[in-house]
C-alpha positions in Angstrom: 73.5 244.9 253.6 77.1 243.9 252.8 79.9 245.9 254.4 81.0 247.2 250.9 77.6 248.6 250.1 75.4 251.4 251.5 71.7 252.4 251.0 71.4 255.1 248.3 69.2 257.4 250.4 71.7 257.2 253.3 74.7 258.0 251.0 72.9 261.0 249.4 72.2 262.4 252.9 75.8 261.8 254.1 77.1 263.4 250.9 74.8 266.4 251.5 72.7 266.1 248.3 69.6 266.2 250.5 69.0 268.0 253.9 67.2 265.0 255.4 67.2 261.3 254.6 63.5 261.4 253.9 64.1 264.1 251.3 66.8 261.9 249.8 64.3 259.1 249.6 61.7 261.4 247.9 64.3 262.5 245.3 64.8 258.8 244.5 61.2 257.9 244.4 60.3 260.8 242.2 62.9 259.7 239.6 65.5 262.4 240.0 68.4 260.0 240.8 70.2 257.6 238.5 72.9 255.1 239.4 75.2 254.0 236.6 72.8 255.4 234.0 69.7 253.6 235.3 66.9 255.3 237.2 67.1 254.3 240.9 63.9 252.4 241.7 64.1 252.5 245.5 65.8 254.4 248.4 67.2 251.0 249.6 69.2 250.5 246.4 72.7 249.3 247.3 75.5 251.7 246.3 79.1 250.7 246.0 82.4 252.6 245.6 82.9 253.3 241.9 79.2 253.7 241.1 78.2 256.9 239.2 75.3 258.8 240.7 73.4 261.5 238.8 71.1 263.8 240.8 68.8 266.2 238.9 67.9 268.8 241.5 65.8 271.9 240.8 68.5 274.2 239.5 71.4 271.9 238.8 72.3 268.4 237.7 75.3 266.7 239.4 77.1 263.7 238.2 79.5 262.2 240.7 81.5 259.0 241.2 81.3 257.4 244.6 84.8 257.4 246.2 83.8 256.3 249.7 80.8 255.2 251.7 79.9 257.5 254.6 79.8 256.7 258.2 78.1 260.0 259.4 76.7 263.2 258.1 79.6 265.5 258.8 80.5 269.1 257.6 80.5 269.9 253.9 84.3 269.5 253.4 84.0 266.0 254.8 81.0 265.2 252.7 82.9 266.2 249.5 85.4 263.5 250.2 82.7 260.9 249.5 82.6 261.6 245.8 84.5 262.9 242.7 82.6 265.5 240.7 82.1 264.4 237.1 79.9 267.3 236.1 82.9 269.3 234.8 83.7 266.3 232.5 80.3 266.3 230.8 80.3 267.5 227.2 78.9 271.0 226.6 75.4 271.3 225.2 75.9 272.0 221.5 72.6 273.9 221.3 73.6 276.3 224.1 75.7 278.4 221.8 79.1 280.0 222.6 80.0 281.1 226.1 80.7 284.8 226.3 
């Protein structure tokens, strides 16, 4: 793989979206991960800086922009440096009603 790319499953593990790399691969294979709006078809999909990754986990959906490619699975503060959270920028659900 090119130096400016990284496997999607590896990046999800480095960024702490999955506890193990095999769980990251399973998230992708089961269709819970999208890259730039398209369903990721394989754990080996190449990911680059600037790509938007959406992960639909059990209780939360996270949309993030890849800021850096990881070199190791470090502590959570280090993992958060790999992405910019876009979830706060998503429009509110108009059917959800007012927030009280």
